[in-house]
N, C-alpha and C positions, 0 to 999 in steps of 0.2 A: 746585479739587475735591473737598476739604474741606468748602467750602461745602454742596459736592453732596451729601457723606458726608450732612453733618450731617443734612440733609435727609430721609435718607433714612431711616437712625435715628428720628428721631419718626413716619416714614412706616411703616414694619417693627412702632411702637409698637401701634400706631391700625390698625393697616385687617385687616380680615378679612373671607373673603368666601366665597359657601353656594357656591360655581359650584366644578366640577372644571375645572377644565385641562389642555387635547390637548400634549402636547407630543416631536413629530418628534422624536426622534436619532435612535445611530448603535446600533451590536449591542456592538459594543465597550465604549463609552461602561454598555449596562445589565446588560451582560455583566459586566462587568468590576465588580459592586456599590455604584457609586459612588451609583446614584440610590439604590441603596437606604437610604447615609447619609447621606449632602443632604436631602434631602425630607424626612424625617423634622425638620431640625430649619428647615429651610424653614416648612414647616407652623411649626410653634411659633411662631414670631416673624412669618408674614405674615395665618396665617390661611385659608391657598392650598395642597389639595389639587392636583396635578401627577397625572398619572396619563403612561407613557409608551407611547410605538411604537416599540420598537427595529427598526429596519431597514435596508436601505444605506444609506447617502447620498444617491443618483440617489434615489433614493424613498422618506425623508422627505420632499428637494424635490416630485415632483413629487405628494403625500399635501397638501402644502401648498398647494401651488396650485390641488389645485381644495379647498382652505377647509381641507379633517381639519385644523384645529392653530391653537394659539394660539399657540404659541411650535414653531421651530428652530432644533433645537440638532444641531450638524455638523462633520464637515472639511474640505471642498475650497471654497478659498479663495473657486478666481474660478465659480463657477461658484452662491454663495453672493451675489456681489457682483454676479451677474449678476439672480439671482432681486428684489435688491431695485433692479436700474434694471431690471427690467419693472414693480413699482411694488407685489411682493406683498407686501415687507418694510420696514417702520418704518425702520431702519436695521438694521449691521450691527455686532458690536464682538469684539475678540477677544477670549476666553475665560480657556482654558489648551493647553498645550500638553506635545505628551511626546514620540515619536519610534516609528519601524518600526524591524526586525530580522527582518535571515533567517533561520529557525531551519531546518535539517532532519538529518540521520544521521548522531549525532557518527564517523562513518567520513569526512563532510567528501566523497562520490569526489572531484567538481569540483574537491572547494582550496579553496576561496570565503575560505576564516576571514582566509588569507595575502594577499587581494584590495587594491587598496590606494583601493577605489572603490568604490561600489554598485553602480554600469553593469558594472566588469567584475566582478563578484561575475554577476551574471545572463549574462555573456560567456560566464563562466569555466562556468556549469551547460547549457547553451547546445551547448559547443565542445567536453560531454562526456556530450553525449545523455543529460545525469538530468534523474530526474524534477523534473517544478516543478509543484507544486494551487498557480490563481486562482484570485481568488472568485468575478470571470467573471458582477460582478451588478451593475457603477456604482457599487459603492461604495465613499469617502473613500478604501482603502486599495486598489480598486479601480484607480481613476484614480489614484493614484502608485505605483501598479506595471509602469500600460499605459505613460507616460512616461516612465519606468527606461526599459522597452525602446524605443521611438522614441529613448535620448539616448545609447544602444547600436548604432541602425541593425538592428534585432535583430526580425525581426515571428517572435510566435511562437501567432500561429495559423495557422501556418506548420505548426507539431508539433502542432498542435493536437490531443487523442484518441492521440500517444504517447508522447512529452513533457514538452508542456506538457497538461495537467491541469484545465478549469473544472468548480470546483461546481456552483454558480451558489445558492451556499447567505453564511447569514451564513461571521464567521473562523473562530470553532467549531466550526462544524462542515467547513471546509473542515482547518481540524488538525489535526484523529480525518484526516481523508482522506490528509493525508499525511505526517502517521504509521505510520497501516497501511501506509504506503506505500512508508513512506523517502524521502519526497518533498521537495524548498527545500518552501517558505511564506515570504511578505513577511505579516507583521505589526505589530497596534499590544505595543506594549511590559504597556502593562494586560494587555489579551487574555491574551501571555503568561503576565504574571507572575500568571493566575488560571484558567487553563488544568491541571485537574487530570490530565490522560491523555498528556504530555511522555515518558515512556515515554523509550528510551536520544537523543531529539531533542536537541541545545540552539542556543544563541546563535551562530550561527557569524561570522554580518557584521556588525557593527553599531561606531559614530557617527561617523559619510559624513552634511556636516551636508546633502547630499539629501536622508534619509530624516524629517526631521524634522516631525511632528503637527502642525498646527496644531484649536486646536477654533475654531469661533466663535459664535454669541446672534445669534436676527435673529425677531422681535415682529414676528405674523402684521400682515397691513396690514390697518386695513378698509376702507384704500378699494376692496382687492378685494372681502374673504369682507366680508362687508357683522356679521357674525352672531359675527365674531370676540371674542371674552371681553378687553378692548380695553383695560384698564383692568388688568384683572391680569396680564395676559403684557405691559406691563411694571415692574411690580412685581415678579412674578418673576423677569420677565431683570435691573433697577440689585442686583436682591435678589445677585444671581450675581456680578456685579459690581461691588459693595459690598464695603469691606473683610473684610465682616460672611462673605462668600460665598467671599470671593478665600481667606482662612483656610479656614472649613470644607475645599475643597477643598484646597486646600498639607496638613492634617490626615491628609487620608484614604488611610492604608498598610494596606499585606494580606503579609504576613509579614516588617512593619518596612522595606515597600519603599512607596516615593512615585508612587503611580502617574502622577497629574498633578500641572500644576506652577502658576498661578495664576502670570498674563497678563493684566489684564485694558488696554484703553485707552481 
């Protein structure tokens, strides 16, 4: 590892590229302001200019499979591993993590604050007939939410349009809907910290290991996408995985709170 980082330091100090990379990524990383902070640092070190397409994880993966990107940075590990297994990614590495939380009206009509785990919290929401706003967009957050409903033995689709409200939108828009309708919402912590329209909504449930939120990074493979900017994509990826990139991720804060925690492997 030390030898690799030494080589990367040399590469970063000499590498320049005129091309612009496309990064297929998530709304949570984009809306948190992370890229506004990271990308200028990366460009200074490597010369690489990166443009981010921020969509749900499912859509980001589909876009990359259509060769509409050079790097994939998302948060649905099993789907990412399948992307690589199908030959669309060179490799996948853990990059950073945070967690999901369940937010809702301060009055907490379903009493989820005293739940022992996330599955119990969702069960209480269903039992109380309280509103729950879902992204419903095949994003990493939506995938996590659906997995939790499944563990709870609940089919939320049976309550679609009644207590279960699918927005088909990004995290920020779904939070706005949830706040407006005094509904519960599963959200990543970074988006919640940076979300400006909280009104009386608060974090009501957190801390369950099941709410762990891992982000991965994958350079798109030239075998499937011959026009991919392979060399630049590799440098972009390895910069984020290096000690330099990991330290930059750790240093990003909003209101004194760290939003993402590096854990490159």
